[in-house]
C-alpha positions, 0 to 999 in steps of 0.5 A: 585513475589511481593505481589502487582503482586499477588493481580493484577493476582487474581483480573483478574482471579476473573473478568474472572470467573464473566464474564463467569458466567454472559454469561452462565446465559444470554445464558441459557446454563445450560437449553440448553439440555431442549431446544434441546430435545424440538426442536427434538420433534417438528422435529420428529412430522413434519417429521412424518406428512410429511411421512403421507402426502407422503404415503397417497398422490394420484392424487386427495386427495389434499395432498402435492404431489397430483399434482406432482403424477398426472402429473407424472402418466400422463407422464408415460401413454404418455410414455407407449403409444407412446414409451414403448408399441411400442418398446415391439410390435416392439420387438415381430414383429422383432423377428417374422420377423427375424425368418420368413424372415432371419433365416428360409430361410437362414437355408433352403438354407444352408440345401438345399446346404447340401442336394444338395451336398449329392444328387450329391454325391449319383449320383456317383457309388461306394458309397455315397459322402457327402462332397465337398472334396470327390466329387472333389476327385471322379471327379478328378479320373474320369477326370484322367481316361480321361486324362490318362497317357503316356505309357512307350513305346515311341509309346504309346502302353501301354498308357491310355486316351488322353495322350495315344492317343497323344503318339500313334499318335506321335508314328505313325508320328515317324514311317513315319519320322524315325531318318534317314529320311527313314520313308516313305520308311520303310512304303512302304516296310511294305505295300508291305510286310504285305499287298500285298505280305505277310511276308513269315511266316507260317499260324500257326505263330503269325506274319503271313501275307498272302498277296494278292492272286491276286498278289501272284498267279502270283508269284507262278511259280517263288517262286517254282523255287526259293525254288527248288534252295535252297531259301525260299519263302520270298527270291523272295518276297524280290527281288520284294520289294527291286526292287519296292522300288528302282524304286519308289525313286522319289515318296518316296522322294516327300512324305517324304518331307511332314513329316519331324518331329513329332509335339505335336498335334494330328491333325497336325501329322495326317495331315502330314501323310495324306499329305505324303500319298496323295503326294506319291499316286499322284506321283505314279498314274502318273506312273501306267496309261495305257500308262505308267505302263509298263515303270515302271513295266517291268524294275522291272521285268527284275531286278528280272529275272536277280537275278534268272538267277544269282542264276541259278534259271531261264534260260528263257526269262522274263515271262509275269506272272512276269510282271503282278505280278509287275503291280498288286503290284504297283496298289495294293500299290497305292490303299492301300496307298490312302485308308490309307490316306482317313481313317486317314483323315476321322476318325483321322482328320475330326472326332476325331483329332480336337475334341481331340486337343480341348478337351485335353487342357481343360481336362489338365486344369480341372485336374490341377485345381482339383489337386489344389482343392484337395491338401493341400498347403505349407501354409495350412493343408487342401485343398480348397475343405476341406476348403469349407466343413469346411465353410459350417459347420461353416455357419450351426452352425452360422445359428443354433445360429442366433435366440439365438444371436438375442434374447440375443443381439438385443431384450435385448437392446430393453427390456432394452430401454423399461424398 
C-alpha cells in the first residue's frame, strides 16, 4: 500500500473519532445513567402517590376514583336488590316447593304402590307375597286350578277344572254318538239294564244295579222258570231288553239323527244330547198312549214267550203279567229319558253350560297372559312381572335421590348465576 493511501485512511479514521466524540458530548451520553436514575425516582414517587389515592379512596372523600367507586356501589346495590337477592330467594322457595310438591308426593305415591303390592300379597294364603312377580305366579297358579287339565282318560274321568268338565261333556256326547252310529241305541240298552230291569249282579257286588221293583215283580214267575231251566236271572232280562230295543228301532234312529258328532263346546254337546233324548221321548210317547201301547207291548211279550217255549221253559199261553211287565218297562223308559233331558237342560244348559262356555275362553286367555307375564322370553332374562318389580325399585331409588340431584344441579346453577 503506498504512503498516500495510508495517510488518507488515517485522516478518515481521525475524522470519525472526532465526530463520535462530538455526538457523545452533545447528547450527554456519559451523563445518561444519572438522568435515568433521576427519572426512575420521579416514576416511583408518582406510582406511590397513585396507590395512596386508590387505597384511600371512598365514595365521598373526593380522591381520584371516588366517583367511580360510588357509581359502582350504586349499581351493585341495584343488582343485589333486583336480581341476586331475588335469585337467592327463588332458590330457597324452589327447593321447598320441589320437596313439598314433587319429591314428597312422588315418594309417597311410590311408597303407596309398594305398600299396596305388599298388602295385596298379604291377602293370599300360604305366606306374604311382596313382589308383582310372586303375586302373578300365585294368581297364575289359582287360575290354573280353575282352567284345570284334561284327563288321560278320553272321557275325562281324571281331568280337573274347566278342561275336565269340557272333556267329560265330550265323553258324554261321545257315548251318545258312538263311532258306529249306535250310541243312542246303547244308551237305551243302558237305561233298560241299569235303571229299570237291573243288571243281574248280586247285591254285594260293586256294579250291582237292582232295577225297579215296579217292573221286576211282574217278571218274577218268568225269571224263576228260566232259572229252573238252567238259565241265570239275567237271561230273561236280556230277552226283554233286546226285544224292546228291536221294537224301538224307529224311535232310536230318529233320536240318533239329532246327535251325529262330538263338538268342542259344552253347551252345543249338551243341547244335542237333550234334543236327541226329547226326540226319542216324543216318538215313543206316541206309541204308548192308552189306545196304542198294546200294539207295541204285546208283540214284544210274544217274542219273549217264544224264546221261553223254545228253551222248554214255558208251555202256557202268553201271560198277562209278562205283557204288564213290558208295558211298565216302556212307560218307565219314556219317563226316565224325559227326566234325563230335563235335568241336562236345566242344570247343564240353562244354568251352567252357557256360563262355562263364556268363562272358559276368558280363563284360557287370562292363563295364557299370565304365562307370558311370568315367563322369560328368548330376548330377556327376566319376565315382564320381574321387569315391573325392577322398574319400581329403580323409581324408588330415583325418587330418593331427587333432592340431592336437584340441589347438586339446579340450585348450583342458580348460586353460580347469583354469584
